[in-house]
N, C-alpha and C positions, 0 to 999 in steps of 0.2 A: 558586412556579415561573413564569416567566411564559410568556405563551402563545404568544410567538415559539420559546421554549427547546424549548417540548412538540413543537411542529411540527417543529423543526429534528432532534428526538429520535427521534420518530416517521417522517419523511422515511430519516432516516440507516438506523434500523432495518428498515425495509421492503425498502431499497437490499440491504441486506446479505443480510439471509435471501431475498431474490432470488437474488441472485449464489449462496447456497450451494444453492438448489434447481435453478437453471439448471445447476451444476457436476454435481449430481447427475443432473438431466435427460440431461444429452448424455454421463454414463458418463465422464465426464474426471476423477473423482477420484481417480484413480491418479497421473494427470500432471500434474494442478494441484492436488496434496495440501497443499501449502504455502499455495495460496492461499484454498484451503478452510477451512485453518484458522485463516487470518488473517481469513476472514468470518466464523466461526463468534466467536473473540474479539473482534471488532470489534461483534456483537451483545452480546456480555457486554459489553463493555465500555459499552455504552450504555445496557443495562438498570441495572447497578451505579451506574454516574454519577449517572442519575434516582433511585435509590432514596438515593444519599448525600445527594444533593441536597435532596430532598423532608423527610429526616430530621433532617439536619445544617447543610444551608445551603453554598451556594459558597465562603463564607469560614473553614468548618472546615478544619481538619489532616486531618481524614479524606479530604477529596476533593482535598485538595493531594497527599497522598502517593497516590491512588488514580489522577489525573489525571496526575503526571510519570511513575508506574510503567507506565500505559498507552500513553504516548507512547514511553517507550523501548524496547517489548515488541513494539510495532509497527513501528517502526522495526528493527527487528532482524529480524523476520518480513518486511518488504520487502525486506531486502537480502539474506536466505537465498533467497527466492522468486526475485530477478532472478538470482542465483548458478543457480539450479536452469534456469532460462528460457535462461543462458548454455550450463549443459552440454548443454541440449537442441538447441539452436542448431547447436552445435558436434561434433556426434556425426557428421554428415555430411561435415564437412571436418576431417579428423583433424590434418592437418599444421598448421592455425591453433590448435588446441584448446589446446595446451601454453602457447601465448603467452596469450590468451584468459584463462585460468584465473590464468596468473601476476600480469596485468595487473589481472584481479578480485580476487584475495587482496590486491596491493598497494594497492588503492584500499578496501577493506575495513579494512585497519589505519590508513591516513591517514582513517579515517571515524573511526573509535574512537579515533584521536591527538587529531581534534578536540574528540571529546566527553572525553578526559581534560584538555585543557586550559579548557574551558569550564566543566568543575567546580571545576576551581582557583580559578577568578579570579571567579565568580559562586556566590551563596548565594540560596537560599530560592527559592519556586515561580517567582515573577516573574521573577527576575535570571537563572535559569540555564535553564529550561525552552524558551525563546524560542530563544538562540542554540543549544543544546544540537539542538534541532530543525532548527533551520535547516543546521546544518554537517551534520547526517546524511541531509538532505533533497537536499543537495550533492551528499554520496557517491553517494547512490543515482541520481541524475542521471548524473555520470560513469558508473557501473556500466550506466546504462540507455543513454548511448550505446556502451558496450564493446558491450550486446546488441545493436543495431540493426546495429553494425559485422559481428555473427556472423551475424546475418540477410541483410545485402548479400552475403557470402562465400556463404551456403550457398544451391547450387543449388535446393532443396526451398520450394515457396512455401505456406506455413502462414498461411492468414488468420487464425485461431483466435489463433496464437501473436501475430500482429502486432498483432489488438487488444487483446489484454493489454499488449504492449508499449505501445503507444499511450497504453491508462487510466495506466500506471504513469506515461510519461513527462510527461501534464496534471498528476497529480497533485502528483508531486514537485517539478516547475518551480512549482508555484501556490505550493507549502508553501515553496519558497525563496524566492520575490518576497513572499510574505505576513510571513513571519517576517523578514526582512530591513525592510520598511517599519514594520514594527512596532517594532523598535527602536530608530527614530529617530522614528516619529510622534508628534503630540499626544495627550493623553488624548481631546479631541473627535473625532480623524480614527482612533482605534482599531478604529472599524467598517470601515475600508476595508479593513485586513490582514487583518479576519477574513471578512471579506466573500470574498477572493480564496483564503484557503485553504480555507474550506468549500466555495466555488463547484467548484473544482478536485477536491475530494474527493468530492462529489456526482457532478460530469461524471464522475470516472473511474468510480465505480458505474454509472452509466447505460452507457459504453462498454462494461465489463464483463458488464452485463445483456444489451445486445445482441449481446454476442458467443457466450453460451452458449446462451442460448433461441434465435439462428439458427444454431446450428452442426447440422448433421445427427448423429442417431443413430446409433450403432451396430448394426448389426442381430445378432440373437442367430446363434452356429455352427447350433444346433440347430435353429433356425427356418428355417436358409438351407439346408439338408440335408433338413428336410422338405419344403422347396419342392422342392426339385430331384428328390425320389423322386415 
């Protein structure tokens, strides 16, 4: 296993573990339950991928199935995460909530439509995983614009929600650009789209860590009552 892959796997695992710990530390595990599940699933993906590569190799069918399944499930969790954040941001603006939910549902259906088309016209790990990831990332990017619109309409300023949304936006934009370039890049230039995708994911992890590790920890009700007496 190349040293570069070891290093990237280690950094990715540490970032996801830090996000998980940050959510728990800030006591935001109920509000950001989907993000917590996404971080834990990402840690599982890193560990399982490393074990399969060490034992069977990158070219093994087992790794191909693991990689494609992990990629699709991760996109599904990100879509659910964005929808949950849209629901949170539209709570204060009830008049626009129905429109936002309708638009979000339409985009989700369109994204899975792109998925179906990609599966019909491509076959194999190399042929179908990249366009499917690009299409789903594009779906997530449109959903993220819907989320930003809901945040702009909301009168409440939530810095934690803004940072989480910014991280998602950077990641999905990098994935759309990277996967699109990968479809047309030569073998010698495949490092460029890979660098764009990995860089956007790492940058998202850094933003999420900053968001949760700088967020104030809610005080316990019992301690507040004890202080008041």
